[in-house]
C-alpha positions as CSV (number, residue, x, y, z in Angstrom):
1,M,125.2,100.5,120.0
2,N,122.0,102.5,120.0
3,K,121.8,102.4,116.2
4,V,121.2,98.6,116.5
5,L,117.9,99.5,118.0
6,Y,116.9,101.6,115.0
7,K,116.6,98.6,112.6
8,P,113.7,96.9,114.5
9,L,112.0,100.3,115.1
10,S,112.2,101.1,111.4
11,M,110.7,97.8,110.5
12,V,107.7,98.4,112.8
13,V,107.3,102.0,111.5
14,S,107.5,100.7,108.0
15,A,104.8,98.1,108.5
16,A,102.5,100.7,110.2
17,G,103.2,103.0,107.2
18,G,102.1,100.3,104.8
19,V,98.8,99.8,106.6
20,L,98.2,103.5,106.8
21,A,99.0,103.9,103.1
22,G,96.5,101.1,102.2
23,I,93.8,102.8,104.2
24,A,94.5,106.2,102.7
25,F,94.6,104.8,99.1
26,R,91.2,103.0,99.6
27,Q,89.6,106.1,101.0
28,I,91.0,108.4,98.3
29,W,90.1,106.0,95.5
30,K,86.5,105.6,96.8
31,R,86.0,109.4,96.9
32,V,87.6,110.1,93.6
33,S,86.2,107.2,91.6
34,G,83.0,106.4,93.4
35,E,84.1,102.7,93.3
36,E,84.6,100.6,96.4
37,E,87.7,98.8,95.1
38,A,90.5,100.0,92.8
39,P,90.8,98.1,89.6
40,D,93.1,95.1,89.5
41,A,95.5,95.0,86.5
42,T,93.8,91.8,85.2
43,D,90.2,92.9,85.8
44,R,88.5,93.0,82.3
45,D,85.8,95.4,83.6
46,F,88.2,98.3,83.7
47,T,90.0,100.2,81.0
48,W,93.7,100.6,80.6
49,T,93.4,104.2,81.7
50,Q,91.6,103.2,84.9
51,V,94.1,100.5,85.8
52,I,97.1,102.7,85.1
53,V,95.7,105.8,87.0
54,A,94.8,103.6,90.0
55,A,98.3,102.0,90.0
56,A,100.0,105.4,89.7
57,A,97.9,106.9,92.5
58,Q,98.5,103.9,94.7
59,G,102.3,104.1,94.1
60,A,102.4,107.9,94.8
61,I,100.4,107.5,98.1
62,F,102.5,104.5,99.2
63,G,105.7,106.4,98.4
64,A,104.7,109.6,100.3
65,V,103.5,107.6,103.3
66,K,106.7,105.5,103.3
67,A,108.9,108.7,103.2
68,A,106.8,110.4,105.9
69,T,106.9,107.4,108.3
70,E,110.6,106.7,107.8
71,R,111.4,110.4,108.4
72,A,109.2,110.4,111.5
73,G,110.9,107.3,112.8
74,A,114.4,108.8,112.2
75,V,113.4,112.1,114.0
76,G,111.8,110.2,116.9
77,Y,115.0,108.1,117.2
78,R,117.1,111.2,117.3
79,K,114.9,112.8,119.9
80,A,115.1,109.6,122.1
81,T,118.8,109.0,121.7
82,G,120.4,112.2,120.6
83,D,121.8,110.5,117.5
84,W,120.7,110.4,113.9
85,P,120.1,106.7,112.9
86,T,122.2,106.7,109.8
87,E,125.9,107.4,109.2
88,D,126.8,110.9,108.1
């Protein structure tokens, strides 16, 4: 029964993680590149290398933040209920 509560919790945690990942990526991109915005794939003012590096960095940051927030949510759930949220 308690595991039913984990699904909405994980959705909220995931959404918060997405917001945090976006903020983190923008700050890192600004510091590394000196540009306010990362290049869009269709922006002709950027090179292939700039577009691919930006996309790879964004994917890595989003992946790391997603994993961290999902893990934190699972650990928090276990602390609150005594159960791990997934089946063993």
